[in-house]
N, C-alpha and C positions, 0 to 999 in steps of 0.2 A: 352830262349836258342835258338841258331841258329840250323836249320835243315841241314846245309851244312856240308860237310865232313871235318873232322879235318886233318890238315897237320901233317905228321910224323916228319918233320923237326921242330926244336925248335927256329929257328931264326925268329924274327918278320919281315914280309915283308915291314912294314911301316918305322920302325926306326932301325932295325937290332939288337935290344936287344934280349938276350936269354929269351925265354918264359918259364915260370914255370906255368903250368896249361893251361887253355883255352884262357886266355886273357893276353896281354902284360901289365906288371905292369908299364911300362914307358909311353906308349901312349894310352893304352886301347883297341887297335885293337884286334879282335878275330883272332886266328891262324887257318884259314880255307883255303881250296884250292881256288885259285883265279878264276879258271874256273867255270862258272855256266851257267845253261840253261836259256832260255827265261822264262820258268815257274818260276824259282827261282827269276828272276828279278821282275816279277809281284807280287809274294807272299811277297817278301822283301819290295816292295813299300807299300803294304797294311799293313804289320806288322809295318813298320816305322810310318805310319800315324795313325793307330788305336790301336796298341799294342794288336793284336788279341791273346794275351796270357790270356785273361780274363778281362783285365782292361776296354776295350771298352764296353763290355756287362754289366759289373758291374756298370760302370759310367752311361750307358744308362738307366738301370733299376732304379737307384737311382734318376737320373734327372727327369724321367717321373713320378714316383710315390711318390716321397718325395720332393715336391717343397721347395726350399730354403735350404734344408739340405746339398746338395752338395757344395754350396757356403760357408756355415758355416764350413764344413769340411776343405775346402781349406784354408780359413782364419785362422783356428785354427792350420794349419800346417800338418793335416793328408792328405797327398797327394799321397803317393806311391801306394795306392790301386786304384787310379782313374786316368783317362786320363787327361792330361794337357788341361785346358779349351781353350787355343788358338788353340791347335792342333785339338781338337774336333770341334771347331767353323769352322776352315778351311775345315775340312773333310765334315761336314754336309752341309755347305753352298755350297761346290763344288758339292755334290750329288744333293742338292735341285735345284740349277740353271741348272745343266745338265738335270735333268728331266723336270724342268719348261720350258726351251727353246725347249725341244724336243716335249712337249705336246702342248704348246700355241705358235703356229706359226702364223705369219701374212700371210694370203693367199689373198683372194679376198675381204677383208673388205674395206669399203670406209667410211670415215668421211668427209662430206662436210664442209668446213670452210666458205662457202658463206652463206649469209642470207637465211633463210628458205623459198625459193621460191617454192610454191606448184603448182599443176597443175591448169590450167586456169578454168576448169569446177568447181572445188571446190571454187575458188575465186569468181566466178560469182554467186554462190549460197549463198554467205555470205550476211547477212543483212548489212545495212549501218553502224550500230553501230559496228558489228563484223569487217567489213572492215576497219573502222577508227582505231580500236584497233590494228588490224593486221599491217596495214601500218605504224602506228606510231612507231612500233618497228624497222622499217627499215629506218625511217626518223627523228632520233633524237627527238622522242616524238611528232612530228607533223604529223597528218594524211595526206595522199595524196588524191588527186582526182583520180577517176578511169582512167582518161586520163594520168595523171602524172605517175600513177603506171604502166600503159601499156608501156609508154616510158622508165620507169626505167627497166622493164623486158626486153624490146628490147635491151636496152643498155648493160645489164648484159649478155644476151645471145650472143650478137654480140661480146662483148669483151672477155667473158669467163674468165677462170683462177680462182685463189684463192685470196680472199681478206678478210681483217680483219675489214674493214670499209664499208661504203655505196658507195664508189667511187673507181673505178679501174683506176689507172694511166697507160697511154700507155707505158711510159718509164721514166727513171730517169730524163731525161732532162725536161720533162713536170712538174714533181714534183718540181725540183730545180727552175724552172722558177716561179712557184706559190709562193715558199718560198721567192725568191729574191724580188718579187714584193709586198710582204706583204699580199698576198691574203690568204695564209695558214700560221698560226702561231703555228705550232706544237712544242711541247717540245721535248727534246732529245730522250726520249723513243719512242714517237710516230714517230719521224723521222726514228729511227733505224728500227722500225717495218715496216714502209712504204717502206724503201729501201729494206728490206728483202722480203716483199711482191712482189715488182717489180722483184727482182731477181728470186723468185720462179716461177712467171708467165712466165718469159723469159725462164726458164729452163724446166718447165712442161706444159706450155700452159693450155689447157683445160683438160688435163689428171689428173682429181682429184684423180682417183683411184691410180695411180702410186705415186703421192705425198703423199696420205694418208698412203699407205703401207710403204714408206720410213720413214715417220715421226713416225709411230707407231713402226717400227722396232728399230729406234734409241731410242724412249721413253722406250720401253721394256728393251733394253740392258743398260739403265741407272738405272734400278731398283736395281741391286746389289750395285752400288755406292751409291745410296740414302740410302739404309739400312746401309751400312758401315759407312757413314758419320753420320747417326742418332745415332749410338751406343754410341760414347763418349758424345753426348749431353744428351742421356738418363741417363748415369751415372752421369752427371753434375746435372740434375734435382733431382736425388736421393740424391746427396750430399747436395743440398740446403734443401731438405725436412728433412734430418737427420743431419743437421749441428751441432746440440747441442750434438750429440753422438760422442765423441772424439775418440772412439776406432775404428770407421769406417773411413778409409782414402778413398781418391778418387778411388784408385785401388780396394778397397773392393766393391765399388758400380759398378765399371767396370766389375769385375768378375761376380757379380750378373746379370748385363745386358747381358753379354756374355752367361751365362747359360740360361737366358730368351730367347735370340735370337735363341739359339740352339733348345730349345723346340718349338719355333715358326716354325723353318725350318721343324722339324719333323712333326708337326701337319699339316702344309701346304702341305707337301708331301702326307700325308694321304688324305687330302682334294682333291688334284689333282687326286689321284687314285680313289676317290669316284666319281669325275666328269667324269672320263673316264668310270667307271662302269655304270654310269647313261646313258651316251651317247650310250654305247654298249647294255645295257639291255632295255633302255627306261622305266625304273621303276621310276615313279615320287617320290615314297616314299624314294628312295635312297638319294635324295637331302636333306632330313631331317637330315641325319647323319652329314652333314656339318654345319647345324644350331647348332646341339649339340656340335660339335667340336669348333665352334666359341664361344659358351658359356663357354666351357671348358678352352679356352685361358684366358678369363677374370677371371674365378674362380682361375685358376692356378696362375695368377699374384698376386691376393689377398693372397692366401695361402703362396706363396713364400715370400712376404713381411712380412707377419705375423710370419712365421717360422724363417726367417733369422734375421730380425731386432728385433723380440721379444718384440714388444710394445703391449699395450692394444688394444683391438678390435676397440674401438671408434677412437683412434688415427690412427690406421692402415687404417681404412675405409676412414677417412678424407684425409690422405696422398695418399691413393690409387686413389681417384677421382682427387686430385690435379695433381698427376703424369699422369693420363690418359688425363686430359685436356691439360697439358703442352705438352705431347707427340703428341697429336692430332694436336695442333697448329704447332709443329715442322714438322710433316709429311706434313701438308698442305703447309707450307712455302717451304719445300724442293721440293714438287710436282710442285709448281708454278715455282721454279727455274729450275727444270728439264724440264718442258714443254717449257719454254722460251729458254733454252739451246738447246733443241732438234730442235726447229724451226730454230735456227741459225746454226745448223749443217746440215740441209737438203740441 
């Protein structure tokens, strides 16, 4: 029920129909005064999103403490007592990413994409065997002589910049010339990466830190899209695992996946809070809470599958590990795609 003041007039402001009671029987609009305060706008926003008339907290309690039960209730048609799963997903994901991007910011972090060139003193102390092993990682498996390594370091320091291979091209013209003369025979992917490498170096020069910050910023903001894309695939994996059970349609598995993701958002919010508490208090034992929460996520998934699909324990365990393996490969694939996409957005 709305907390806004009811109008004395009985004509619906939306369609003009005479209103009998609180709501127009023709269009459904509530007969309330159109003027409202800023506070009313804010409270109306949260009521629309979460149904703070009890549905949100009821849904939250059931979701957290009765794995799989909420999805079964939804599939069985018992929905009026609970918040719509899509609405709850949007709300919890919005809160999660709002907090996530507020806490985990890219500041002065630097990830060098150059080969691991360490200080001269450490290199000089290496035995010949250690030196050969180290330089072979920089030279396509072939160890360098110390003179060649010195020239290599001088070349890198002189040229600077970011590179994904052992050679930094001065410009696109130099690389195109090597391709045209058949000296370089790179495939399409290698050529695209090299062109991007040249463009990055022209833009950022030797400023590795600036490039790293921009790259990580783009990568972090791709995280929501990656999770969103992974959701329908997670439902598809569940559909494959339970294809013999005809009473579960793809939508059933999608609702299960949505409820699972909502639980993940909530737990990850708690984990972010624990990280902040540990940074503030410097209590090392606080970090063990996140270990426990991580275990809880895996246990919750098993219990949710067991309660929702209601198969025997042995079958559930087998499908549980198959789902985890498939989901891990999916996230790994999406992560590779996101990393490459982030590089080409820099």
